[in-house]
C-alpha positions as a Markdown table, in Angstrom:
| # | Residue | x | y | z |
|---|---|---|---|---|
| 1 | Met | 24.7 | -137.4 | 41.0 |
| 2 | Phe | 24.2 | -134.2 | 40.6 |
| 3 | Pro | 21.0 | -132.4 | 40.5 |
| 4 | Pro | 18.8 | -130.9 | 37.6 |
| 5 | Met | 20.5 | -128.2 | 35.6 |
| 6 | Leu | 17.5 | -127.1 | 33.7 |
| 7 | Leu | 13.7 | -126.8 | 33.9 |
| 8 | Tyr | 11.6 | -127.0 | 30.8 |
| 9 | Val | 7.9 | -125.7 | 31.1 |
| 10 | Arg | 5.7 | -126.1 | 27.9 |
| 11 | Val | 2.6 | -124.8 | 27.7 |
| 12 | Gly | -0.5 | -125.6 | 25.3 |
| 13 | Thr | -3.4 | -126.4 | 24.4 |
| 14 | Leu | -5.1 | -129.6 | 22.7 |
| 15 | Glu | -5.1 | -128.5 | 19.0 |
| 16 | Arg | -1.7 | -126.2 | 19.5 |
| 17 | Pro | 1.8 | -127.6 | 21.1 |
| 18 | Gly | 1.8 | -123.7 | 22.4 |
| 19 | Phe | 5.2 | -122.9 | 23.9 |
| 20 | Gly | 8.3 | -123.9 | 25.8 |
| 21 | Val | 10.3 | -122.4 | 28.2 |
| 22 | Trp | 13.9 | -123.4 | 29.2 |
| 23 | Leu | 15.1 | -122.3 | 33.1 |
| 24 | Pro | 18.3 | -122.7 | 34.1 |
| 25 | Leu | 18.2 | -124.4 | 37.6 |
| 26 | Phe | 21.8 | -124.0 | 37.8 |
| 27 | Leu | 21.8 | -120.7 | 38.3 |
| 28 | Val | 19.7 | -121.0 | 41.3 |
| 29 | Trp | 22.2 | -124.1 | 42.6 |
| 30 | Leu | 25.0 | -121.1 | 42.2 |
| 31 | Ile | 23.3 | -118.6 | 44.5 |
| 32 | Leu | 22.5 | -122.0 | 47.0 |
| 33 | Leu | 26.0 | -123.0 | 47.6 |
| 34 | Pro | 27.2 | -121.2 | 50.0 |
| 35 | Ile | 24.1 | -121.4 | 52.5 |
| 36 | Val | 24.4 | -125.2 | 51.2 |
| 37 | Val | 28.2 | -125.5 | 52.7 |
| 38 | Leu | 27.1 | -123.4 | 55.9 |
| 39 | Val | 24.4 | -125.7 | 56.7 |
| 40 | Leu | 27.2 | -128.4 | 55.9 |
| 41 | Leu | 29.2 | -127.5 | 58.7 |
| 42 | Ile | 26.9 | -126.7 | 61.4 |
| 43 | Thr | 25.3 | -130.1 | 60.7 |
| 44 | Met | 29.0 | -131.8 | 60.8 |
| 45 | Leu | 29.9 | -129.5 | 64.1 |
| 46 | Thr | 26.4 | -130.6 | 65.8 |
| 47 | Asp | 27.1 | -134.3 | 65.0 |
| 48 | Val | 30.5 | -134.3 | 66.7 |
| 49 | Val | 29.5 | -132.4 | 70.1 |
| 50 | Leu | 26.3 | -135.1 | 70.2 |
| 51 | Phe | 29.3 | -138.0 | 69.9 |
| 52 | Leu | 31.7 | -136.6 | 72.0 |
| 53 | Ile | 28.9 | -135.6 | 75.0 |
| 54 | Asn | 27.8 | -139.4 | 74.5 |
| 55 | Gln | 24.3 | -138.0 | 73.6 |
| 56 | Pro | 21.9 | -139.7 | 70.7 |
| 57 | Tyr | 23.4 | -139.4 | 68.0 |
| 58 | His | 20.8 | -138.5 | 65.1 |
| 59 | His | 23.2 | -138.7 | 61.9 |
| 60 | Tyr | 21.9 | -134.7 | 60.5 |
| 61 | Thr | 25.2 | -134.9 | 58.2 |
| 62 | Leu | 24.1 | -138.2 | 56.7 |
| 63 | Leu | 20.3 | -137.2 | 56.6 |
| 64 | Leu | 21.3 | -133.6 | 54.5 |
| 65 | Phe | 23.5 | -136.2 | 51.8 |
| 66 | Arg | 20.6 | -138.4 | 51.5 |
| 67 | Cys | 18.5 | -135.1 | 51.2 |
| 68 | Phe | 21.2 | -134.4 | 48.1 |
| 69 | Gly | 21.0 | -137.7 | 46.9 |
| 70 | Val | 17.0 | -137.3 | 46.2 |
| 71 | Leu | 17.6 | -133.9 | 44.8 |
| 72 | Gly | 19.8 | -135.8 | 42.5 |
| 73 | Ala | 17.5 | -138.8 | 41.7 |
| 74 | Ala | 15.1 | -136.0 | 40.8 |
| 75 | Lys | 16.8 | -135.5 | 37.4 |
| 76 | Gly | 14.3 | -136.9 | 34.6 |
| 77 | Thr | 11.1 | -136.7 | 36.0 |
| 78 | Val | 8.2 | -135.5 | 33.7 |
| 79 | Val | 5.1 | -134.2 | 34.6 |
| 80 | Ser | 2.0 | -133.7 | 32.7 |
| 81 | Ile | -0.8 | -131.8 | 33.4 |
| 82 | Arg | -3.6 | -132.0 | 31.1 |
| 83 | Ser | -7.5 | -130.5 | 31.2 |
| 84 | Ala | -10.3 | -130.0 | 28.9 |
| 85 | Glu | -8.4 | -127.0 | 27.2 |
| 86 | Asn | -4.8 | -127.0 | 28.5 |
| 87 | Val | -1.6 | -129.6 | 28.5 |
| 88 | Ile | 1.4 | -128.3 | 30.5 |
| 89 | Ala | 4.6 | -130.3 | 30.8 |
| 90 | Ile | 7.3 | -130.0 | 32.8 |
| 91 | Asp | 10.6 | -131.8 | 32.3 |
| 92 | Leu | 13.9 | -131.8 | 34.7 |
| 93 | Val | 16.6 | -132.1 | 32.6 |
């Protein structure tokens, strides 16, 4: 499951549809990739050390993978905000 790659933000009024802006989230994911790999290595090392010294095992790596799953499940989310004058729609594609 992949995280959302694009963010489409549309701003307008009730009378006019307004304009939309596509924001490329895949560039953010490329920037965050080295940090995520480092955090993954640290959590795996922590899990192995806790297992070897017989301490309570908290499954940090599994927690990290579950967070990635939640991020991937956010694809397709649509947020619409309406007021008396303005309309804002946000789509995660």
